[in-house]
C-alpha positions in Angstrom: -3.5 10.6 12.7 -2.4 10.7 16.2 -0.5 13.1 17.3 2.6 12.1 19.6 3.4 14.0 22.9 7.2 15.3 22.7 10.0 14.6 25.1 11.6 17.1 27.1 14.7 16.5 29.3 14.3 19.0 32.7 17.8 19.2 33.8 19.1 20.8 36.8 17.2 22.7 39.0 19.2 25.5 38.2 18.6 25.2 34.5 14.9 25.4 35.4 15.7 28.6 37.6 17.6 30.2 34.8 14.4 29.6 32.2 12.3 31.1 34.6 14.1 34.2 35.0 14.3 34.5 31.2 11.1 34.3 30.2 9.8 38.3 29.6 6.3 39.4 29.1 7.0 39.3 25.6 7.0 35.8 25.3 4.0 35.2 26.9 1.5 34.5 23.8 -0.1 37.6 22.5 -3.7 38.2 22.6 -5.7 41.0 20.1 -7.4 44.2 21.8 -5.6 44.5 25.0 -8.9 46.5 25.7 -12.7 45.5 25.8 -14.3 42.8 24.0 -15.8 43.4 20.1 -18.9 45.0 19.4 -21.8 43.1 19.7 -23.0 43.6 15.7 -26.5 43.3 14.9 -27.8 42.3 18.2 -30.3 45.3 17.7 -32.1 43.3 15.1 -32.3 40.3 17.7 -29.1 38.5 17.5 -25.3 39.2 16.3 -24.1 37.6 13.6 -21.2 34.6 14.4 -21.8 35.3 18.3 -18.7 34.6 20.1 -16.0 35.0 23.3 -13.8 37.3 21.7 -10.2 37.5 21.9 -8.4 40.6 24.4 -7.1 41.2 28.1 -10.2 42.8 29.6 -14.0 41.1 28.8 -16.1 43.9 29.3 -19.3 41.2 30.0 -17.4 39.9 32.9 -16.5 41.3 36.7 -12.8 41.9 36.7 -12.2 39.1 39.3 -13.3 36.2 37.4 -11.3 33.2 35.8 -12.7 30.8 32.9 -11.1 27.2 33.0 -10.9 25.9 29.6 -8.5 23.0 28.4 -8.0 22.5 24.6 -6.4 19.3 22.3 -7.7 16.3 25.1 -8.3 14.0 26.3 -5.0 12.3 26.7 -4.3 9.2 28.6 -1.4 10.7 30.7 -1.8 14.1 31.6 -5.7 15.2 31.2 -7.0 12.3 34.3 -4.3 14.4 36.4 -5.5 17.9 35.5 -9.4 16.1 36.4 -8.0 15.3 39.7 -6.7 19.0 40.4 -10.3 20.2 39.4 -11.9 17.5 42.2 -9.9 18.1 44.6 -10.0 21.9 44.3 -13.9 21.8 43.5 -13.4 24.0 40.1 -15.3 23.1 37.2 -13.8 24.2 33.5 -14.6 23.4 30.2 -13.4 20.6 28.1 -12.2 21.7 24.1 -11.7 17.7 22.5 -10.5 16.5 19.5 -11.1 13.1 18.1 -8.1 12.4 16.4 -5.3 13.8 17.8 -3.3 12.8 21.1 -5.2 9.6 20.8 -8.6 8.4 19.1 -11.7 8.8 20.5 -13.0 6.2 17.9 -10.8 3.8 18.8 -9.4 4.1 22.2 -11.6 3.2 25.5 -9.6 4.5 27.9 -10.0 8.4 26.3 -13.7 7.4 25.6 -13.8 6.6 29.2 -12.3 9.7 30.2 -14.8 11.7 28.4 -17.5 9.6 30.6 -15.4 11.2 33.6 -15.4 14.2 32.3 -19.5 14.7 32.1 -20.2 13.1 35.4 -17.5 15.2 37.1 -19.4 18.2 35.9 -17.4 20.0 33.7 -18.7 21.0 30.0 -17.5 19.6 26.7 -16.8 21.6 23.3 -15.5 21.0 20.0 -12.2 21.4 19.2 -12.5 20.0 15.7 -12.0 16.1 14.9 -8.5 16.4 14.1 -7.2 20.1 14.9 -6.4 21.4 11.5 -6.0 25.2 10.2 -10.1 25.4 9.4 -9.4 28.3 7.6 -7.1 26.2 5.0 -9.9 23.7 4.3 -12.7 24.1 1.7 -16.5 24.3 3.9 -17.4 20.6 3.6 -14.1 19.7 5.1 -14.9 22.4 7.8 -18.1 21.2 8.4 -17.0 17.3 9.0 -14.3 18.3 11.1 -17.1 20.0 13.4 -19.5 17.1 12.9 -16.9 14.3 13.6 -16.7 15.6 17.7 -20.5 15.6 17.7 -21.0 12.5 16.2 -18.3 10.6 18.7 -19.7 12.3 21.8 -22.8 11.2 21.1 -21.5 7.6 20.6 -19.7 7.7 23.7 -22.6 9.1 26.2 -25.9 7.7 24.2 -28.6 9.5 25.3 -27.1 11.5 27.8 -24.5 13.2 25.4 -24.8 17.6 25.9 -25.1 19.7 22.8 -21.6 21.1 22.0 -22.8 24.5 22.1 -19.1 25.7 22.5 -16.3 25.5 19.8 -12.7 26.8 19.7 -10.8 26.7 16.2 -7.4 25.1 16.6 -5.1 27.8 16.8 -7.9 30.4 16.8 -7.8 30.5 13.1 -9.2 32.7 11.6 -11.0 33.8 14.4 -7.9 35.6 15.3 -6.1 38.4 13.2 -8.1 37.9 10.1 -11.2 39.8 10.8 -14.3 39.7 8.5 -12.0 39.0 5.4 -13.1 36.4 2.9 -11.5 33.1 4.8 -13.9 34.6 8.3 -16.8 34.6 6.1 -16.2 31.0 4.9 -15.6 29.9 8.3 -17.6 31.8 10.6 -21.2 30.6 9.1 -20.4 27.1 9.5 -19.3 27.3 12.7 -22.5 29.2 14.1 -25.0 26.6 12.9 -23.0 24.4 15.1 -21.4 26.4 17.8 -20.6 29.9 19.7 -16.9 30.7 18.8 -15.2 30.8 22.2 -11.6 32.7 22.0 -9.3 33.1 25.4 -8.1 36.4 27.5 -5.2 34.7 29.1 -2.8 32.5 27.5 0.0 31.2 29.7 3.5 30.1 28.0 2.8 26.3 28.2 4.8 25.6 24.7 8.0 26.8 25.7 7.8 25.3 29.4 9.9 22.2 30.1 7.4 19.5 30.2 6.4 19.1 33.9 7.8 22.8 34.7 4.6 23.8 36.8 6.0 26.8 38.2 7.0 27.8 34.2 3.0 27.6 33.8 2.0 29.8 37.0 4.7 32.5 36.0 3.2 33.2 32.7 -0.1 33.0 34.4 0.9 35.6 37.0 2.4 38.1 34.4 -0.7 38.2 32.7 -2.9 38.7 35.8 -0.1 41.4 36.7 -1.1 42.8 34.1 -4.8 43.1 34.6 -6.2 40.5 32.4 -9.3 38.5 33.5 -11.6 36.0 31.7 -11.1 33.1 29.7 -7.6 31.0 30.1 -6.4 29.3 28.0 -5.0 25.7 29.2 -4.0 22.3 27.6 -5.2 19.1 29.4 -2.6 17.0 27.5 0.8 18.9 28.6 2.3 18.0 31.8 3.9 21.6 32.8 -0.3 22.7 33.0 -1.1 19.6 34.9 1.7 20.0 37.4 1.1 23.9 37.8 -2.5 23.8 38.0 -3.1 23.5 41.5 -1.2 27.0 42.0 -2.6 28.8 39.1 -6.1 27.8 41.0 -4.3 29.1 44.2 -2.9 32.2 43.3 -6.4 33.1 41.7 -8.0 32.7 45.0 -5.0 34.4 46.8 -5.9 37.6 44.9 -10.1 37.3 45.8 -11.1 36.0 41.9 -13.6 33.5 41.5 -14.3 30.8 39.2 -17.0 30.9 36.1 -18.2 28.6 33.3 -17.7 29.5 29.6 -21.3 29.2 29.7 -21.6 32.3 32.1 -19.5 34.1 30.4 -22.1 33.5 26.9 -24.6 35.0 28.7 -22.8 37.3 30.2 -22.2 38.8 27.1 -25.3 37.9 25.0 -28.3 37.3 27.9 -28.5 34.0 26.2 -27.3 30.6 26.3 -25.1 29.0 23.9 -27.8 26.5 22.5 -30.1 29.4 22.5 -28.0 31.3 20.0 -27.1 28.4 18.2 -31.1 27.8 17.5 -31.5 31.2 16.1 -31.1 31.5 12.5 -30.2 35.4 12.7 -27.1 34.7 14.4 -25.8 32.7 11.4 -25.1 35.9 9.9 -27.7 35.8 7.4 -29.7 38.5 9.0 
């Protein structure tokens, strides 16, 4: 089922200013592990089980002056093109974690399929965010496999022989990679994901969900607070949100003002594991079987 975008009323300028003033650090999405990256277990055996870019505000394997832009949930037909326009104008590369049946249908909508082609043509990376944006921890193993494989199949249909391997994956809501480490739910999901991709968490998560539609200054303010607290690394954004598209130029400008540089998710994977995501996926020792 295609998810419909929510509609907000922005209200007066004074109301927006009041909202921004009322947003506090406590409103920011919590990021577990406010220190360094999770240990690379099993590395001495040749490959860690279930490779991932973990959560935490300060990933120890990346320089403290780096940002990695990632965009979930797209494509939609309005805001994803606007995000791409900004990235092209600013010469910044990003990674887009795709759904196939969420804001629009990649199986049926020709405009959405053209947006996917544009993402690749403009040098960005494609990644997997499941077909329907469900909480995969609640699904049986065969359905988890289907949710991941469907995105791979549709991307191959769109791009043909030029389709990249989708060896980067982000679970919707980060579930169960955030908050349920090594329990039975994680043990159900992680081996399936690892056969397809490296899981990608995040280090900075602006509070887009509480910002009025189109309120780019709200997203900027949230990003700035997290940078002020010393966060860096992977930034979780959503290419389907008008406020994100509006705030993205200022976020990029703020990062550059601070002397930060932009890396890719694949750069982060190589920094952590000294191997590409494809190499990790192709190594069966990384699937948790030892």
